C-alpha positions in Angstrom: 190.7 15.7 182.6 191.6 18.7 180.5 189.2 19.9 177.7 189.7 17.7 174.7 188.5 18.1 171.1 185.1 16.5 170.2 186.5 13.7 168.1 189.7 12.0 169.4 191.0 8.7 168.0 193.1 6.8 170.5 195.3 4.2 168.8 198.2 1.8 169.4 201.2 3.9 168.5 203.5 1.0 167.9 201.2 -1.1 165.7 201.9 -0.8 161.9 198.2 -1.6 161.1 197.0 1.1 163.4 199.5 3.6 162.1 198.5 2.8 158.5 194.9 3.3 159.5 195.7 6.7 161.0 197.5 7.7 157.8 194.4 6.6 155.8 192.1 8.7 158.1 194.4 11.7 157.8 194.2 11.5 154.0 190.4 11.1 154.0 189.4 13.4 156.8 188.9 16.4 154.5 187.2 18.5 157.2 189.9 17.8 159.8 187.3 16.4 162.2 189.7 14.2 164.1 192.4 14.6 166.6 194.7 11.7 167.5 196.7 10.4 170.4 198.4 7.1 171.0 197.3 5.1 174.0 200.9 5.0 175.1 200.9 8.8 175.3 200.0 10.5 178.6 196.8 12.0 177.0 195.7 8.6 175.8 196.4 7.1 179.2 194.5 9.9 180.9 191.5 9.3 178.7 191.5 5.5 179.3 191.9 6.0 183.0 189.0 8.6 183.0 186.7 6.0 181.5 187.9 3.3 183.9 189.8 1.3 181.3 193.2 -0.4 181.9 196.0 1.8 180.6 197.8 -1.2 179.2 194.8 -2.1 176.9 196.5 -1.6 173.6 194.5 -4.3 171.8 191.9 -2.0 170.4 191.2 1.4 168.9 189.1 3.9 170.9 187.1 6.8 169.6 186.0 9.6 171.9 183.1 11.4 170.3 181.4 14.3 172.1 182.4 12.9 175.5 181.4 9.3 174.9 184.1 6.6 174.4 183.6 3.8 171.8 185.9 0.9 171.2 186.6 -1.9 168.7 184.3 -2.2 165.7 181.9 0.4 167.0 184.7 3.0 167.2 185.8 2.2 163.6 182.3 2.5 162.2 181.4 5.6 164.1 184.5 7.4 163.0 184.1 6.2 159.4 180.9 8.2 159.0 183.0 11.4 159.1 185.1 10.3 156.1 184.1 11.2 152.6 182.2 9.0 150.2 182.4 6.0 149.8 184.2 5.3 153.1 181.3 6.9 155.1 179.0 4.2 153.9 180.7 1.6 156.1 178.8 3.3 159.0 175.8 1.2 157.9 177.6 -1.9 159.2 176.5 -0.8 162.7 173.3 -2.9 161.9 175.4 -6.0 162.2 175.3 -7.3 165.8 178.2 -6.0 167.8 179.2 -9.5 168.9 179.8 -10.5 165.3 181.6 -7.3 164.4 183.8 -7.4 167.5 184.6 -11.1 166.9 186.1 -10.2 163.4 187.7 -7.1 164.9 189.2 -9.3 167.7 190.7 -11.8 165.3 192.5 -9.0 163.4 193.6 -7.2 166.6 194.9 -10.4 168.1 197.1 -11.1 165.1 198.0 -7.5 164.0 201.6 -7.6 165.1 202.2 -10.9 163.4 200.5 -9.9 160.2 201.5 -6.3 159.9 204.4 -5.8 162.3 205.3 -3.6 165.2 207.4 -0.5 165.6 209.9 0.0 168.4 208.5 3.5 169.2 205.3 5.3 168.7 204.5 7.1 165.5 205.6 10.8 165.4 203.5 13.1 163.4 204.9 15.2 160.5 205.1 19.0 160.8 201.8 19.2 158.8 200.1 16.7 161.1 201.4 17.9 164.4 198.4 20.2 165.2 196.1 17.2 164.9 197.9 15.2 167.5 197.3 15.8 171.2 
Protein backbone atom coordinates (compact mmCIF):
# COMPACT_ATOMS: atom_id res chain seq x y z
CA UNK A 1 0.00 0.00 0.00
CA UNK A 2 1.32 3.41 -0.94
CA UNK A 3 2.19 6.00 1.69
CA UNK A 4 -0.98 7.64 2.93
CA UNK A 5 -1.62 10.76 5.00
CA UNK A 6 -1.89 10.21 8.78
CA UNK A 7 -5.61 10.92 9.05
CA UNK A 8 -7.81 9.47 6.30
CA UNK A 9 -11.58 9.26 6.47
CA UNK A 10 -13.07 6.50 4.30
CA UNK A 11 -16.76 7.05 3.65
CA UNK A 12 -19.65 5.79 1.54
CA UNK A 13 -19.46 8.07 -1.48
CA UNK A 14 -23.09 7.57 -2.54
CA UNK A 15 -24.69 8.09 0.89
CA UNK A 16 -26.24 11.54 1.40
CA UNK A 17 -25.72 11.40 5.17
CA UNK A 18 -22.07 10.46 4.70
CA UNK A 19 -21.52 13.23 2.16
CA UNK A 20 -23.18 15.78 4.43
CA UNK A 21 -20.89 14.59 7.23
CA UNK A 22 -17.84 15.07 5.00
CA UNK A 23 -19.05 18.59 4.16
CA UNK A 24 -19.42 19.28 7.90
CA UNK A 25 -15.92 17.97 8.62
CA UNK A 26 -14.43 20.05 5.80
CA UNK A 27 -16.03 23.19 7.27
CA UNK A 28 -14.85 22.45 10.81
CA UNK A 29 -11.39 21.00 10.14
CA UNK A 30 -9.63 24.34 10.44
CA UNK A 31 -6.14 22.79 10.51
CA UNK A 32 -6.80 20.59 7.46
CA UNK A 33 -5.96 17.45 9.44
CA UNK A 34 -8.05 15.09 7.32
CA UNK A 35 -7.81 13.54 3.90
CA UNK A 36 -10.76 11.73 2.38
CA UNK A 37 -11.56 8.84 0.08
CA UNK A 38 -14.75 7.00 -0.74
CA UNK A 39 -14.79 3.29 -0.02
CA UNK A 40 -15.86 2.84 -3.65
CA UNK A 41 -12.64 4.55 -4.82
CA UNK A 42 -9.57 2.39 -5.58
CA UNK A 43 -7.68 3.94 -2.65
CA UNK A 44 -10.55 3.24 -0.25
CA UNK A 45 -10.76 -0.34 -1.52
CA UNK A 46 -7.00 -0.75 -1.15
CA UNK A 47 -7.09 0.43 2.48
CA UNK A 48 -9.98 -1.89 3.35
CA UNK A 49 -8.27 -4.83 1.64
CA UNK A 50 -5.01 -4.06 3.46
CA UNK A 51 -6.83 -4.36 6.79
CA UNK A 52 -8.61 -7.57 5.75
CA UNK A 53 -12.05 -5.99 5.42
CA UNK A 54 -14.54 -6.74 2.65
CA UNK A 55 -14.38 -4.12 -0.09
CA UNK A 56 -18.17 -4.16 -0.34
CA UNK A 57 -18.56 -3.08 3.30
CA UNK A 58 -20.12 0.32 2.72
CA UNK A 59 -22.27 0.30 5.85
CA UNK A 60 -19.83 2.20 8.01
CA UNK A 61 -17.29 4.98 8.13
CA UNK A 62 -13.63 4.14 8.63
CA UNK A 63 -10.92 6.38 10.02
CA UNK A 64 -7.27 5.60 9.41
CA UNK A 65 -5.25 7.37 12.09
CA UNK A 66 -1.48 6.94 12.15
CA UNK A 67 -1.67 3.48 10.59
CA UNK A 68 -4.54 2.14 12.72
CA UNK A 69 -8.01 1.67 11.28
CA UNK A 70 -11.11 2.50 13.33
CA UNK A 71 -14.72 1.96 12.33
CA UNK A 72 -18.27 2.87 13.28
CA UNK A 73 -18.75 5.02 16.40
CA UNK A 74 -15.10 4.79 17.41
CA UNK A 75 -14.06 6.26 14.04
CA UNK A 76 -16.53 9.14 14.39
CA UNK A 77 -15.50 9.98 17.95
CA UNK A 78 -11.76 9.71 17.30
CA UNK A 79 -11.95 12.04 14.31
CA UNK A 80 -14.19 14.48 16.22
CA UNK A 81 -11.39 15.29 18.63
CA UNK A 82 -9.55 17.03 15.77
CA UNK A 83 -12.46 19.41 15.10
CA UNK A 84 -12.71 22.74 16.84
CA UNK A 85 -14.71 23.45 19.98
CA UNK A 86 -17.45 22.39 20.82
CA UNK A 87 -17.40 19.43 18.38
CA UNK A 88 -14.17 18.06 19.82
CA UNK A 89 -15.95 17.50 23.14
CA UNK A 90 -17.88 14.60 21.63
CA UNK A 91 -14.64 12.60 21.91
CA UNK A 92 -15.60 12.11 25.57
CA UNK A 93 -18.37 9.73 24.47
CA UNK A 94 -15.66 7.09 24.06
CA UNK A 95 -16.36 6.30 27.72
CA UNK A 96 -19.74 4.87 26.66
CA UNK A 97 -19.29 1.14 26.04
CA UNK A 98 -18.65 0.42 22.37
CA UNK A 99 -21.49 -2.09 22.08
CA UNK A 100 -23.95 0.67 23.03
CA UNK A 101 -22.36 3.28 20.76
CA UNK A 102 -22.18 0.85 17.85
CA UNK A 103 -25.81 -0.24 18.34
CA UNK A 104 -26.96 3.37 17.88
CA UNK A 105 -24.52 3.82 15.00
CA UNK A 106 -25.79 0.59 13.40
CA UNK A 107 -29.42 1.72 13.57
CA UNK A 108 -28.57 4.93 11.75
CA UNK A 109 -26.28 3.17 9.23
CA UNK A 110 -28.91 0.55 8.45
CA UNK A 111 -31.52 3.21 7.67
CA UNK A 112 -29.33 5.95 6.18
CA UNK A 113 -30.44 5.48 2.57
CA UNK A 114 -34.13 5.44 3.56
CA UNK A 115 -33.85 8.46 5.85
CA UNK A 116 -31.33 10.60 3.95
CA UNK A 117 -31.25 9.23 0.41
CA UNK A 118 -28.61 7.89 -1.91
CA UNK A 119 -26.76 9.34 -4.89
CA UNK A 120 -26.26 7.58 -8.19
CA UNK A 121 -22.53 8.34 -8.19
CA UNK A 122 -19.85 9.17 -5.66
CA UNK A 123 -19.32 12.72 -4.46
CA UNK A 124 -16.84 14.74 -6.49
CA UNK A 125 -14.77 17.28 -4.58
CA UNK A 126 -14.80 20.93 -5.59
CA UNK A 127 -11.59 22.51 -6.90
CA UNK A 128 -10.89 23.88 -3.41
CA UNK A 129 -11.37 20.45 -1.82
CA UNK A 130 -9.57 18.35 -4.44
CA UNK A 131 -6.18 18.40 -2.67
CA UNK A 132 -7.77 16.80 0.41
CA UNK A 133 -9.22 13.82 -1.47
CA UNK A 134 -7.03 10.85 -2.31
